[in-house]
Short mmCIF file of the C-alpha atoms (twelve columns), coordinates in Angstrom:
data_MODEL
# 
_entry.id   MODEL 
# 
loop_
_atom_site.group_PDB 
_atom_site.id 
_atom_site.type_symbol 
_atom_site.label_atom_id 
_atom_site.label_alt_id 
_atom_site.label_comp_id 
_atom_site.label_asym_id 
_atom_site.label_seq_id 
_atom_site.Cartn_x 
_atom_site.Cartn_y 
_atom_site.Cartn_z 
_atom_site.pdbx_PDB_model_num 
ATOM 1   C CA . MET A 1   -21.624 10.088  8.386   1 
ATOM 2   C CA . ARG A 2   -18.408 8.454   9.571   1 
ATOM 3   C CA . LYS A 3   -15.868 7.467   6.906   1 
ATOM 4   C CA . SER A 4   -12.655 5.532   6.409   1 
ATOM 5   C CA . TYR A 5   -10.333 5.888   3.435   1 
ATOM 6   C CA . PHE A 6   -8.039  3.370   1.734   1 
ATOM 7   C CA . ILE A 7   -5.146  4.175   -0.606  1 
ATOM 8   C CA . SER A 8   -2.168  2.301   -2.056  1 
ATOM 9   C CA . ASP A 9   0.496   2.415   -4.750  1 
ATOM 10  C CA . LEU A 10  1.264   6.130   -4.661  1 
ATOM 11  C CA . HIS A 11  4.960   5.369   -5.276  1 
ATOM 12  C CA . LEU A 12  5.932   8.715   -3.764  1 
ATOM 13  C CA . THR A 13  9.337   9.977   -4.877  1 
ATOM 14  C CA . GLU A 14  11.105  13.309  -5.245  1 
ATOM 15  C CA . HIS A 15  11.150  12.619  -9.001  1 
ATOM 16  C CA . ARG A 16  7.332   12.888  -9.196  1 
ATOM 17  C CA . PRO A 17  6.306   16.122  -7.425  1 
ATOM 18  C CA . ASP A 18  2.939   15.930  -9.184  1 
ATOM 19  C CA . ILE A 19  2.037   12.790  -7.233  1 
ATOM 20  C CA . THR A 20  3.151   14.365  -3.972  1 
ATOM 21  C CA . ALA A 21  1.043   17.444  -4.732  1 
ATOM 22  C CA . ALA A 22  -1.964  15.238  -5.520  1 
ATOM 23  C CA . PHE A 23  -1.507  13.394  -2.228  1 
ATOM 24  C CA . TYR A 24  -1.335  16.634  -0.240  1 
ATOM 25  C CA . SER A 25  -4.471  17.835  -2.033  1 
ATOM 26  C CA . PHE A 26  -6.198  14.557  -1.132  1 
ATOM 27  C CA . LEU A 27  -5.303  15.027  2.534   1 
ATOM 28  C CA . SER A 28  -6.504  18.612  2.557   1 
ATOM 29  C CA . LYS A 29  -9.792  17.797  0.849   1 
ATOM 30  C CA . HIS A 30  -10.769 14.512  2.474   1 
ATOM 31  C CA . MET A 31  -9.165  14.248  5.928   1 
ATOM 32  C CA . GLN A 32  -11.969 16.074  7.689   1 
ATOM 33  C CA . ASP A 33  -13.595 15.719  11.112  1 
ATOM 34  C CA . ASP A 34  -15.962 12.958  9.942   1 
ATOM 35  C CA . VAL A 35  -13.071 10.600  9.068   1 
ATOM 36  C CA . ASP A 36  -12.238 7.723   11.388  1 
ATOM 37  C CA . ALA A 37  -9.170  6.302   9.674   1 
ATOM 38  C CA . LEU A 38  -6.825  6.350   6.692   1 
ATOM 39  C CA . TYR A 39  -5.413  2.975   5.641   1 
ATOM 40  C CA . ILE A 40  -2.280  2.947   3.457   1 
ATOM 41  C CA . LEU A 41  -1.982  -0.473  1.820   1 
ATOM 42  C CA . GLY A 42  1.597   -0.531  0.637   1 
ATOM 43  C CA . ASP A 43  3.876   0.923   -2.035  1 
ATOM 44  C CA . PHE A 44  3.293   4.311   -0.473  1 
ATOM 45  C CA . PHE A 45  6.871   5.116   -1.458  1 
ATOM 46  C CA . GLU A 46  8.644   4.240   -4.688  1 
ATOM 47  C CA . VAL A 47  11.498  2.843   -2.645  1 
ATOM 48  C CA . TRP A 48  12.409  2.673   1.049   1 
ATOM 49  C CA . ILE A 49  15.880  1.611   2.125   1 
ATOM 50  C CA . GLY A 50  15.485  2.237   5.843   1 
ATOM 51  C CA . ASP A 51  14.180  4.724   8.386   1 
ATOM 52  C CA . ASP A 52  17.711  6.060   8.827   1 
ATOM 53  C CA . GLU A 53  17.968  7.515   5.320   1 
ATOM 54  C CA . GLY A 54  16.528  10.877  6.385   1 
ATOM 55  C CA . ASN A 55  14.925  11.585  3.020   1 
ATOM 56  C CA . PRO A 56  13.602  15.208  3.068   1 
ATOM 57  C CA . LEU A 57  10.418  14.261  1.198   1 
ATOM 58  C CA . ALA A 58  9.704   11.404  3.606   1 
ATOM 59  C CA . LEU A 59  10.182  13.743  6.570   1 
ATOM 60  C CA . GLU A 60  7.849   16.316  5.002   1 
ATOM 61  C CA . ILE A 61  5.224   13.613  4.446   1 
ATOM 62  C CA . ALA A 62  5.623   12.477  8.051   1 
ATOM 63  C CA . THR A 63  4.861   16.015  9.220   1 
ATOM 64  C CA . LYS A 64  1.691   16.077  7.109   1 
ATOM 65  C CA . LEU A 65  0.537   12.705  8.437   1 
ATOM 66  C CA . ARG A 66  1.395   13.576  12.031  1 
ATOM 67  C CA . ALA A 67  -0.855  16.646  11.813  1 
ATOM 68  C CA . ILE A 68  -3.736  14.417  10.709  1 
ATOM 69  C CA . SER A 69  -3.058  11.894  13.454  1 
ATOM 70  C CA . GLU A 70  -3.057  14.622  16.087  1 
ATOM 71  C CA . ARG A 71  -6.542  15.625  14.951  1 
ATOM 72  C CA . GLY A 72  -7.791  12.172  15.956  1 
ATOM 73  C CA . ILE A 73  -7.780  10.411  12.574  1 
ATOM 74  C CA . LYS A 74  -6.196  6.979   12.928  1 
ATOM 75  C CA . LEU A 75  -3.478  6.098   10.433  1 
ATOM 76  C CA . PHE A 76  -2.646  2.500   9.507   1 
ATOM 77  C CA . PHE A 77  0.075   1.157   7.214   1 
ATOM 78  C CA . ILE A 78  0.579   -2.228  5.556   1 
ATOM 79  C CA . HIS A 79  3.901   -2.817  3.821   1 
ATOM 80  C CA . GLY A 80  4.124   -3.207  0.052   1 
ATOM 81  C CA . ASN A 81  6.836   -4.699  -2.107  1 
ATOM 82  C CA . ARG A 82  8.533   -1.286  -2.474  1 
ATOM 83  C CA . ASP A 83  8.446   -0.132  1.153   1 
ATOM 84  C CA . PHE A 84  8.584   -3.280  3.284   1 
ATOM 85  C CA . LEU A 85  11.509  -1.782  5.238   1 
ATOM 86  C CA . VAL A 86  9.387   1.019   6.716   1 
ATOM 87  C CA . GLY A 87  9.929   0.612   10.441  1 
ATOM 88  C CA . GLN A 88  8.600   1.690   13.794  1 
ATOM 89  C CA . HIS A 89  10.759  4.817   13.898  1 
ATOM 90  C CA . TYR A 90  9.168   6.301   10.780  1 
ATOM 91  C CA . ALA A 91  5.720   5.087   11.800  1 
ATOM 92  C CA . LYS A 92  6.091   6.973   15.080  1 
ATOM 93  C CA . LEU A 93  7.112   10.141  13.218  1 
ATOM 94  C CA . CYS A 94  3.893   9.859   11.183  1 
ATOM 95  C CA . GLY A 95  1.683   8.910   14.108  1 
ATOM 96  C CA . MET A 96  0.627   5.752   12.305  1 
ATOM 97  C CA . THR A 97  0.330   2.100   13.258  1 
ATOM 98  C CA . LEU A 98  2.064   -0.662  11.304  1 
ATOM 99  C CA . LEU A 99  -0.254  -3.606  10.654  1 
ATOM 100 C CA . PRO A 100 0.510   -7.255  9.794   1 
ATOM 101 C CA . GLU A 101 0.669   -7.971  6.053   1 
ATOM 102 C CA . GLN A 102 -2.848  -9.389  6.205   1 
ATOM 103 C CA . THR A 103 -5.187  -7.797  8.727   1 
ATOM 104 C CA . VAL A 104 -8.890  -8.283  9.399   1 
ATOM 105 C CA . ILE A 105 -10.748 -5.142  10.443  1 
ATOM 106 C CA . ASP A 106 -14.345 -4.414  11.388  1 
ATOM 107 C CA . LEU A 107 -15.343 -2.015  8.624   1 
ATOM 108 C CA . TYR A 108 -18.600 -0.557  9.914   1 
ATOM 109 C CA . GLY A 109 -19.989 -3.987  10.704  1 
ATOM 110 C CA . THR A 110 -18.376 -5.887  7.830   1 
ATOM 111 C CA . ALA A 111 -15.388 -8.119  8.564   1 
ATOM 112 C CA . THR A 112 -12.798 -7.142  5.943   1 
ATOM 113 C CA . VAL A 113 -9.326  -8.450  5.176   1 
ATOM 114 C CA . ILE A 114 -6.916  -5.760  3.979   1 
ATOM 115 C CA . LEU A 115 -3.512  -6.387  2.400   1 
ATOM 116 C CA . HIS A 116 -1.128  -5.068  -0.243  1 
ATOM 117 C CA . GLY A 117 -1.996  -8.024  -2.473  1 
ATOM 118 C CA . ASP A 118 1.328   -9.135  -3.964  1 
ATOM 119 C CA . GLU A 119 1.185   -12.457 -2.126  1 
ATOM 120 C CA . MET A 120 -1.814  -13.419 -4.280  1 
ATOM 121 C CA . CYS A 121 0.151   -13.104 -7.550  1 
ATOM 122 C CA . THR A 122 1.167   -16.734 -7.237  1 
ATOM 123 C CA . GLN A 123 1.898   -17.329 -10.932 1 
ATOM 124 C CA . ASP A 124 4.910   -15.027 -10.690 1 
ATOM 125 C CA . GLU A 125 7.137   -17.644 -9.119  1 
ATOM 126 C CA . VAL A 126 10.359  -15.629 -9.416  1 
ATOM 127 C CA . TYR A 127 8.852   -12.714 -7.531  1 
ATOM 128 C CA . GLN A 128 7.308   -14.978 -4.888  1 
ATOM 129 C CA . LYS A 129 10.739  -16.420 -4.123  1 
ATOM 130 C CA . PHE A 130 12.107  -12.905 -3.605  1 
ATOM 131 C CA . ARG A 131 9.089   -11.960 -1.523  1 
ATOM 132 C CA . LYS A 132 9.598   -14.912 0.792   1 
ATOM 133 C CA . LYS A 133 13.245  -13.978 1.274   1 
ATOM 134 C CA . SER A 134 12.666  -10.262 1.734   1 
ATOM 135 C CA . ARG A 135 9.939   -10.793 4.346   1 
ATOM 136 C CA . GLY A 136 12.026  -13.297 6.305   1 
ATOM 137 C CA . TRP A 137 13.737  -12.470 9.573   1 
ATOM 138 C CA . TRP A 138 17.338  -12.384 8.317   1 
ATOM 139 C CA . TRP A 139 17.256  -10.508 4.995   1 
ATOM 140 C CA . PRO A 140 15.813  -7.200  6.304   1 
ATOM 141 C CA . LYS A 141 18.269  -7.233  9.215   1 
ATOM 142 C CA . LEU A 142 21.148  -7.879  6.837   1 
ATOM 143 C CA . MET A 143 20.116  -5.060  4.503   1 
ATOM 144 C CA . LEU A 144 19.588  -2.555  7.318   1 
ATOM 145 C CA . SER A 145 23.044  -3.344  8.657   1 
ATOM 146 C CA . MET A 146 24.615  -2.252  5.370   1 
ATOM 147 C CA . PRO A 147 25.693  1.362   4.716   1 
ATOM 148 C CA . LEU A 148 23.208  3.638   2.968   1 
ATOM 149 C CA . TRP A 149 25.252  3.848   -0.241  1 
ATOM 150 C CA . TYR A 150 25.123  0.075   -0.579  1 
ATOM 151 C CA . ARG A 151 21.381  -0.097  0.083   1 
ATOM 152 C CA . ARG A 152 20.775  2.585   -2.546  1 
ATOM 153 C CA . ARG A 153 22.702  0.527   -5.080  1 
ATOM 154 C CA . VAL A 154 20.797  -2.642  -4.186  1 
ATOM 155 C CA . ALA A 155 17.469  -0.810  -4.525  1 
ATOM 156 C CA . ARG A 156 18.463  0.696   -7.876  1 
ATOM 157 C CA . ASN A 157 19.532  -2.665  -9.257  1 
ATOM 158 C CA . ALA A 158 16.370  -4.318  -7.940  1 
ATOM 159 C CA . ARG A 159 14.170  -1.752  -9.701  1 
ATOM 160 C CA . GLU A 160 15.966  -2.304  -12.999 1 
ATOM 161 C CA . LYS A 161 15.659  -6.082  -12.715 1 
ATOM 162 C CA . SER A 162 11.976  -5.738  -11.833 1 
ATOM 163 C CA . LYS A 163 11.290  -3.587  -14.910 1 
ATOM 164 C CA . GLN A 164 13.076  -6.040  -17.203 1 
ATOM 165 C CA . SER A 165 11.327  -8.991  -15.624 1 
ATOM 166 C CA . GLN A 166 7.837   -7.487  -15.978 1 
ATOM 167 C CA . MET A 167 8.395   -6.620  -19.640 1 
ATOM 168 C CA . GLY A 168 8.782   -10.289 -20.461 1 
ATOM 169 C CA . LYS A 169 5.770   -11.567 -18.532 1 
ATOM 170 C CA . ALA A 170 2.201   -12.039 -19.673 1 
ATOM 171 C CA . PRO A 171 -0.299  -9.696  -17.949 1 
ATOM 172 C CA . GLU A 172 -2.086  -12.552 -16.205 1 
ATOM 173 C CA . ILE A 173 1.147   -13.615 -14.486 1 
ATOM 174 C CA . LEU A 174 1.373   -10.189 -12.848 1 
ATOM 175 C CA . ASP A 175 -2.223  -10.346 -11.590 1 
ATOM 176 C CA . VAL A 176 -3.710  -12.223 -8.665  1 
ATOM 177 C CA . THR A 177 -5.024  -15.733 -9.205  1 
ATOM 178 C CA . GLU A 178 -8.559  -16.818 -8.466  1 
ATOM 179 C CA . GLU A 179 -7.269  -19.691 -6.340  1 
ATOM 180 C CA . ALA A 180 -5.199  -17.365 -4.158  1 
ATOM 181 C CA . VAL A 181 -8.088  -14.940 -3.734  1 
ATOM 182 C CA . LEU A 182 -10.534 -17.658 -2.685  1 
ATOM 183 C CA . ALA A 183 -7.935  -19.108 -0.330  1 
ATOM 184 C CA . MET A 184 -7.506  -15.695 1.299   1 
ATOM 185 C CA . PHE A 185 -11.272 -15.344 1.782   1 
ATOM 186 C CA . ALA A 186 -11.430 -18.837 3.273   1 
ATOM 187 C CA . ARG A 187 -8.414  -18.334 5.529   1 
ATOM 188 C CA . TYR A 188 -9.887  -15.287 7.234   1 
ATOM 189 C CA . LYS A 189 -13.555 -16.275 6.925   1 
ATOM 190 C CA . VAL A 190 -14.616 -12.891 5.556   1 
ATOM 191 C CA . SER A 191 -16.683 -11.750 2.591   1 
ATOM 192 C CA . ASN A 192 -14.921 -8.449  1.912   1 
ATOM 193 C CA . MET A 193 -11.341 -7.780  0.764   1 
ATOM 194 C CA . ILE A 194 -9.418  -4.603  -0.108  1 
ATOM 195 C CA . HIS A 195 -5.961  -4.580  -1.689  1 
ATOM 196 C CA . GLY A 196 -3.670  -2.834  -4.157  1 
ATOM 197 C CA . HIS A 197 -0.453  -3.843  -5.948  1 
ATOM 198 C CA . THR A 198 -1.806  -4.847  -9.371  1 
ATOM 199 C CA . HIS A 199 -2.640  -1.288  -10.514 1 
ATOM 200 C CA . ARG A 200 -5.940  -2.597  -11.892 1 
ATOM 201 C CA . PRO A 201 -8.658  -0.726  -9.982  1 
ATOM 202 C CA . ASP A 202 -11.967 -2.545  -10.008 1 
ATOM 203 C CA . VAL A 203 -14.570 -4.269  -7.875  1 
ATOM 204 C CA . HIS A 204 -14.722 -8.043  -8.283  1 
ATOM 205 C CA . HIS A 205 -17.292 -10.528 -7.018  1 
ATOM 206 C CA . HIS A 206 -16.346 -14.078 -6.080  1 
ATOM 207 C CA . ASN A 207 -19.273 -16.304 -5.115  1 
ATOM 208 C CA . GLY A 208 -20.935 -13.580 -3.082  1 
ATOM 209 C CA . GLN A 209 -17.645 -12.187 -1.785  1 
ATOM 210 C CA . THR A 210 -16.423 -8.717  -2.770  1 
ATOM 211 C CA . ARG A 211 -12.830 -7.790  -3.618  1 
ATOM 212 C CA . THR A 212 -11.934 -4.153  -4.243  1 
ATOM 213 C CA . VAL A 213 -8.644  -3.374  -5.982  1 
ATOM 214 C CA . LEU A 214 -7.184  0.080   -5.424  1 
ATOM 215 C CA . GLY A 215 -5.501  1.879   -8.303  1 
ATOM 216 C CA . ASP A 216 -2.054  3.424   -8.531  1 
ATOM 217 C CA . TRP A 217 -1.335  7.170   -8.531  1 
ATOM 218 C CA . TYR A 218 0.840   7.485   -11.627 1 
ATOM 219 C CA . SER A 219 -1.689  9.649   -13.484 1 
ATOM 220 C CA . GLN A 220 -4.679  9.869   -11.154 1 
ATOM 221 C CA . SER A 221 -5.564  9.657   -7.502  1 
ATOM 222 C CA . SER A 222 -7.312  6.433   -6.549  1 
ATOM 223 C CA . TYR A 223 -9.018  5.821   -3.229  1 
ATOM 224 C CA . LEU A 224 -11.785 3.866   -1.597  1 
ATOM 225 C CA . VAL A 225 -14.125 5.482   0.899   1 
ATOM 226 C CA . ALA A 226 -16.133 3.235   3.215   1 
ATOM 227 C CA . THR A 227 -19.150 4.145   5.347   1 
ATOM 228 C CA . GLU A 228 -21.973 2.260   7.025   1 
ATOM 229 C CA . GLN A 229 -23.781 2.536   3.684   1 
ATOM 230 C CA . GLY A 230 -21.087 0.746   1.697   1 
ATOM 231 C CA . GLN A 231 -17.894 1.330   -0.297  1 
ATOM 232 C CA . THR A 232 -17.116 3.617   -3.234  1 
ATOM 233 C CA . LEU A 233 -13.988 3.323   -5.372  1 
ATOM 234 C CA . THR A 234 -13.037 6.692   -6.845  1 
ATOM 235 C CA . GLN A 235 -10.384 7.901   -9.291  1 
ATOM 236 C CA . HIS A 236 -9.584  11.469  -10.273 1 
ATOM 237 C CA . SER A 237 -7.137  12.702  -12.884 1 
ATOM 238 C CA . PHE A 238 -4.493  15.014  -11.449 1 
ATOM 239 C CA . SER A 239 -5.891  17.699  -13.763 1 
ATOM 240 C CA . ASP A 240 -9.413  17.466  -12.325 1 
# 
């Protein structure tokens, strides 16, 4: 039976070798000959300041992904709020295709919109203003023109501000809104949606439409496997 896998919010970093090990284990166990595609829906890395950084971990991960791609498994990547500067150079190293921030795919006969999901957290107005700026045409070019030391400092400061900001916000502000979800379904005229970002893995139903939220990888691996028979959201503790 043919399969496709979906993951997001791994937040890979050299400071969390346990997550990297869990990801490599996932690849070894699940990326077999019956797999059509692996979709990475953002926040794959904890931070990404440009393809030119030459991070050893990122290069090691690229080698792992390239090996999978060369076996015929298609790799797709949608940017998250942590790694929206991942570019074509790194994608080519991995053998993966960068997709638009919202993409409709034919998932074994079911039209499905896939996305990172942060654009649906519309109650977080401060973040949405930053998101609009950071996804614009000028801000990424400006950042990538800066020296690496400066980009590292900007990323470090941004992470600290994000942590402080989230501590003072109600949980519902950090989640998607029903209005934004329904608008996304209506915009793309689909009945199936897959996204990450909120770190709240679950399957939701909206007037006959299905929305699957992928979990993060801070303490467990979270992935969705889709076949012609349907979708299954799975989570495993790193100790399993």
